[in-house]
C-alpha positions in Angstrom: 22.4 -21.8 5.1 20.3 -21.6 1.9 21.4 -19.7 -1.1 19.6 -16.4 -1.9 16.5 -16.8 -4.1 16.8 -15.6 -7.7 14.5 -12.9 -9.0 13.4 -15.1 -11.8 12.1 -18.0 -9.8 8.9 -19.8 -8.9 9.1 -18.5 -5.3 9.2 -14.8 -6.5 6.4 -15.4 -9.0 4.1 -16.9 -6.2 5.0 -14.1 -3.9 4.2 -11.5 -6.5 0.8 -13.2 -7.3 0.0 -13.0 -3.5 0.7 -9.3 -3.5 -1.3 -8.8 -6.7 -4.4 -10.3 -5.0 -3.8 -8.4 -1.8 -3.6 -5.0 -3.4 -6.0 -5.6 -6.3 -9.0 -6.6 -4.2 -8.5 -3.7 -1.9 -8.2 -1.3 -4.8 -11.5 -2.4 -6.2 -13.5 -1.2 -3.1 -14.1 2.3 -4.5 -16.4 0.7 -7.1 -18.7 -0.7 -4.4 -19.3 2.9 -2.9 -22.1 3.8 -5.3 -24.1 0.6 -5.3 -23.8 0.0 -1.5 -24.7 3.7 -0.8 -27.8 3.4 -3.1 -28.8 0.1 -1.6 -29.0 1.5 1.9 -29.9 5.1 1.0 -26.7 6.5 2.6 -24.6 9.4 1.6 -21.1 8.6 0.5 -19.6 9.5 3.8 -21.0 6.2 5.4 -19.1 3.7 3.2 -16.2 6.1 2.8 -15.9 6.0 6.6 -15.9 2.1 6.5 -13.0 2.2 4.0 -11.3 5.0 6.0 -11.6 2.6 9.0 -10.2 -0.1 6.9 -7.1 2.0 6.2 -6.8 2.9 9.9 -7.1 -0.7 11.1 -4.6 -1.7 8.4 -2.1 0.8 9.8 -2.8 0.1 13.5 -2.4 -3.7 12.9 0.6 -3.4 10.5 3.3 -3.1 13.3 1.6 -5.9 15.1 1.6 -8.1 11.9 5.2 -7.1 11.2 6.4 -8.0 14.7 4.5 -11.3 14.5 6.1 -12.2 11.2 9.5 -11.2 12.6 9.0 -13.6 15.5 6.9 -16.4 14.2 7.4 -16.3 10.5 5.7 -14.8 7.4 3.9 -18.1 6.5 1.8 -18.1 9.7 1.1 -14.4 9.4 -0.2 -14.8 5.8 -2.4 -17.7 6.8 -4.2 -15.6 9.5 -4.3 -12.6 7.3 -6.0 -14.4 4.4 -8.7 -15.8 6.7 -9.4 -12.3 8.1 -9.4 -10.7 4.6 -11.9 -13.3 3.2 -14.0 -13.0 6.4 -14.2 -9.2 6.0 -15.4 -9.6 2.5 -18.1 -12.1 3.5 -19.3 -9.9 6.4 -19.5 -6.9 4.1 -21.5 -8.9 1.6 -24.1 -9.8 4.1 -24.2 -6.5 5.9 -27.6 -4.9 6.7 -26.4 -1.6 8.1 -23.5 0.6 9.2 -22.2 -1.8 11.9 -21.8 -4.6 9.3 -20.0 -2.3 6.8 -17.6 -1.0 9.5 -16.9 -4.5 10.8 -16.4 -6.2 7.4 -15.1 -3.6 5.0 -13.4 -1.7 7.9 -11.9 -3.7 10.7 -11.6 -7.3 9.4 -10.4 -6.4 5.9 -8.0 -3.9 7.4 -6.4 -6.5 9.6 -6.3 -9.0 6.8 -4.6 -6.6 4.3 -2.0 -5.8 6.9 -1.1 -9.4 7.4 -0.9 -10.3 3.7 0.4 -7.1 2.2 3.6 -5.0 1.7 4.5 -4.5 5.4 4.8 -8.3 5.9 5.7 -9.6 2.5 8.3 -7.1 1.4 10.6 -7.5 4.4 10.5 -11.3 3.7 11.4 -10.7 0.0 14.3 -8.5 1.1 15.6 -11.3 3.3 15.2 -13.9 0.6 17.3 -12.2 -2.2 21.0 -11.2 -2.3 21.8 -7.6 -1.0 22.6 -6.2 -4.5 19.2 -7.4 -5.7 17.2 -6.1 -2.7 16.1 -2.8 -4.0 14.9 -4.2 -7.3 13.1 -7.0 -5.4 11.2 -4.4 -3.4 10.3 -2.7 -6.6 9.2 -5.9 -8.2 6.9 -6.7 -5.2 5.5 -3.2 -5.4 4.9 -3.6 -9.2 3.1 -6.9 -8.5 0.6 -5.0 -6.3 0.0 -2.6 -9.2 -0.5 -5.5 -11.6 -3.1 -6.7 -9.2 -4.9 -3.3 -9.4 -4.7 -3.5 -13.2 -6.2 -7.0 -13.3 -8.6 -7.3 -10.4 -10.4 -3.9 -10.8 -12.0 -4.9 -14.2 -12.9 -8.3 -12.8 -14.5 -6.8 -9.8 -16.4 -4.3 -11.9 -17.6 -7.2 -14.1 -18.7 -9.1 -11.0 -20.7 -6.1 -9.8 -22.4 -5.7 -13.3 -23.2 -9.3 -13.7 -24.1 -10.5 -10.1 -24.6 -7.4 -8.0 -22.4 -5.9 -5.3 -23.1 -8.6 -2.6 -22.2 -11.6 -4.7 -19.2 -9.8 -6.1 -17.8 -9.4 -2.6 -18.3 -13.1 -1.9 -16.5 -14.0 -5.1 -13.6 -11.7 -4.1 -13.6 -13.5 -0.7 -12.8 -16.7 -2.6 -9.9 -14.9 -4.3 -8.6 -13.7 -1.0 -8.3 -17.3 0.3 -6.1 -18.2 -2.6 -3.4 -16.3 -0.9 -2.9 -19.2 1.4 -1.9 -21.4 -1.6 0.5 -18.7 -2.8 2.4 -18.4 0.5 4.4 -21.6 0.2 7.8 -19.9 -0.6 7.9 -18.6 3.0 8.5 -22.1 4.4 12.2 -21.6 3.9 12.2 -18.1 5.4 14.3 -19.0 8.4 17.2 -20.2 6.4 17.1 -17.1 4.2 17.1 -14.8 7.3 20.1 -16.7 8.7 21.9 -16.1 5.5 21.3 -12.4 5.4 21.7 -11.3 9.0 24.8 -9.6 10.5 26.0 -10.1 14.0 24.7 -6.7 15.0 21.2 -7.7 13.8 21.1 -11.0 15.5 22.3 -9.7 19.0 19.5 -7.0 19.1 16.2 -7.6 20.8 12.9 -6.3 19.4 12.5 -3.9 22.3 16.0 -2.5 21.7 15.2 -2.1 18.0 12.0 -0.3 18.8 13.7 2.0 21.3 16.5 2.8 18.9 14.2 3.7 16.0 11.9 5.8 18.3 14.8 7.9 19.4 16.0 8.6 15.8 14.4 11.8 14.4 15.2 11.0 10.8 13.0 7.8 11.1 10.1 10.0 12.2 10.6 12.3 9.2 10.1 9.2 7.0 6.9 8.3 8.9 5.5 11.8 8.4 6.3 11.6 4.7 4.6 8.4 4.3 1.5 9.9 5.9 1.2 12.2 2.9 1.7 9.3 0.5 -1.2 7.5 2.1 -3.4 10.5 2.0 -3.0 10.9 -1.7 -3.2 7.3 -2.7 -6.2 6.4 -0.6 -8.2 9.5 -1.6 -7.6 8.8 -5.3 -8.3 5.1 -5.1 -11.7 5.5 -3.3 -12.9 8.8 -4.6 -11.6 8.9 -8.2 -14.6 6.9 -9.6 -17.3 9.1 -8.0 -15.3 12.3 -8.8 -15.2 11.4 -12.5 -18.8 10.5 -12.4 -19.6 13.9 -11.0 -17.7 15.5 -13.8 -19.9 13.6 -16.4 -17.5 10.8 -17.2 -18.8 7.2 -17.6 -17.8 4.4 -15.2 -15.8 2.9 -18.1 -13.5 5.9 -18.1 -13.1 5.5 -14.3 -12.2 1.9 -14.7 -9.8 2.9 -17.5 -8.3 5.6 -15.3 -7.6 3.3 -12.3 -6.3 0.6 -14.7 -3.9 3.0 -16.3 -2.6 3.9 -12.8 -2.1 0.2 -12.2 -0.4 -0.3 -15.5 2.0 2.6 -15.3 2.7 2.0 -11.7 4.3 -1.3 -12.7 6.8 0.7 -14.7 7.2 3.2 -12.0 7.9 0.6 -9.3 10.4 -1.3 -11.4 12.2 2.0 -12.2 12.1 3.2 -8.6 13.4 -0.2 -7.4 16.2 -0.2 -9.9 17.2 3.4 -9.2 17.0 3.0 -5.5 19.9 0.5 -5.7 22.0 3.0 -7.6 21.1 6.5 -6.4 20.1 8.3 -3.1 16.8 7.0 -1.9 15.8 10.2 -0.3 16.5 12.2 -3.4 14.3 9.8 -5.3 11.5 10.4 -2.9 12.0 14.2 -3.0 11.5 14.1 -6.8 8.5 11.8 -6.6 6.6 14.0 -4.2 7.5 17.2 -6.1 6.1 15.6 -9.3 2.9 14.5 -7.5 2.2 18.0 -6.5 2.8 19.4 -10.0 0.6 16.7 -11.6 -2.3 17.4 -9.2 -2.0 21.1 -9.8 -2.1 20.7 -13.6 -5.1 18.2 -13.4 -7.2 20.6 -11.4 -6.1 23.9 -13.1 -6.6 22.9 -16.8 -10.0 22.0 -18.4 -10.8 18.4 -17.6 -11.3 16.1 -20.6 -11.2 12.4 -21.2 -7.6 12.8 -22.5 -6.5 14.9 -19.5 -7.9 12.2 -17.2 -5.8 9.6 -19.0 -2.8 11.8 -18.9 -3.1 12.4 -15.2 -3.7 8.7 -14.6 -0.5 7.8 -16.5 1.7 10.3 -14.6 0.0 9.2 -11.3 0.6 5.6 -12.1 4.3 6.2 -12.6 4.5 7.9 -9.2 1.9 5.7 -7.4 3.8 3.1 -5.4 7.2 4.3 -6.6 7.6 5.6 -3.0 7.6 2.0 -1.6 11.0 0.7 -2.7 13.0 3.8 -1.6 11.0 4.1 1.7 11.2 0.5 2.7 14.9 0.5 1.5 15.7 3.4 3.8 14.2 1.5 6.7 16.4 -1.5 5.9 19.4 0.8 5.2 19.1 2.6 8.6 18.3 -0.3 10.9 19.2 -3.6 9.1 16.8 -6.5 8.2 16.2 -8.3 11.6 13.2 -6.2 12.6 12.3 -4.6 9.2 8.8 -6.0 9.5 8.1 -4.1 12.8 10.0 -0.9 11.8 8.6 -0.6 8.4 5.2 -1.5 9.9 5.4 1.6 12.0 6.3 3.7 9.0 3.3 2.2 7.2 1.1 3.0 10.1 1.9 6.6 9.3 0.9 5.9 5.7 -2.4 4.5 6.8 -3.2 7.3 9.2 -2.8 9.4 6.0 -5.0 7.0 4.2 -7.8 7.3 6.8 -7.7 11.1 6.6 -7.7 11.1 2.8 -10.6 8.6 2.4 -12.8 10.1 5.3 -12.2 13.8 4.5 -12.9 13.1 0.9 -16.4 11.8 1.8 -17.0 14.3 4.5 -16.0 17.4 2.5 -17.9 16.2 -0.5 -21.1 15.8 1.6 -20.6 19.2 3.2 -19.4 21.2 0.2 -20.6 19.2 -2.7 -17.1 19.1 -4.2 -13.7 17.3 -3.9 -11.7 20.4 -4.9 -10.5 21.3 -1.4 -9.1 17.7 -0.9 -7.4 17.7 -4.2 -5.6 21.1 -3.5 -4.7 20.0 0.0 -3.0 16.9 -1.5 -1.1 19.2 -3.8 0.2 21.4 -0.9 1.2 18.7 1.5 3.1 16.9 -1.3 5.3 19.9 -1.7 5.9 20.1 2.1 6.8 16.4 2.1 9.3 16.9 -0.7 11.1 19.4 1.4 11.1 17.2 4.4 12.9 14.4 2.5 15.8 16.7 1.8 16.5 16.7 5.6 16.5 13.0 6.1 19.8 11.3 6.8 19.4 7.8 5.2 22.8 6.4 6.2 23.0 3.3 8.5 22.7 4.3 12.1 25.8 4.5 14.3 25.4 1.0 15.6 25.5 -0.5 12.1 28.3 1.9 10.9 30.5 0.6 13.7 29.7 -3.0 13.0 30.5 -2.5 9.3 33.8 -0.8 10.1 
């Protein structure tokens, strides 16, 4: 049995870099909407649908990727995912119509993101560290994704300005392949799992775990809550740049807005991860969704200026991926670590169904109404509903684990 990995180690640094690439490349796709739409003469709905399809395929493939990682290991999963991710970027770069955009930016990238992102990597991180460090490790991994958003978006924007959107996508494809080199810490994953598993975890089959979670109503409340999280995040990621452009702001302000979200999300994730190890995870989620609703309402109600955009971006950044440590932590807390990849993957499917809705509805309602206002206010209302739902969740270990512990 190997010792738990320390948070300050080469292994954790490499994993964080992997997550930074995964999340950063995906987060830059909103800046390709305008040049690609102009190139082909489409409305924004066309590329918005491709990105919505990406989020949907990401979600649909996430439980499969999680189950594959639980059974065959994270290393093999990341290898396959990096190849799919890069292929999707190359196909998009050479697309000559709607089919190529949907296949590349939609299906292939969606599957690649699933196999190299939070749903596969965070459960592996949770198994690698000691139990008392687990919540903070989940926050650290989430913060790494935000760092990627902060670092990769300006680079992607620079690629577009210097080389055009097609070459920029090919360069990002090379970056996606680098995730293969960063996945080496997962070679010792089996020993880490053996050191962290309880007898109750080891004796349970995957089918039994799936049946157990499916019959637990509080698990489904968590899924519904993460749907709303996905709706908000994907809508803002994809549609914030064109929304700000419509309001008369420059592309530099849009880049600064998303970069601020990424920067302050690092702080939010670290705080959320730390607090999730000390306080009730469901109460943390209730507070996060309430603050999201209030921040959106204030952003839309008061006159919009450059400073209000920056203020909203800072608040949104603090709340952005702060949901991930407590949500993934509740899954591990409820059901244990053995099939966390599969069970968190299903929760994440809910997140991505919300992402599909947010991205596609944003483009559709803009094309039909000429405004994003309806989607912004819908995001505000459903955040309040989600905050109320999390009050009802019982985040204790299920009866099987409580019996095993006693």
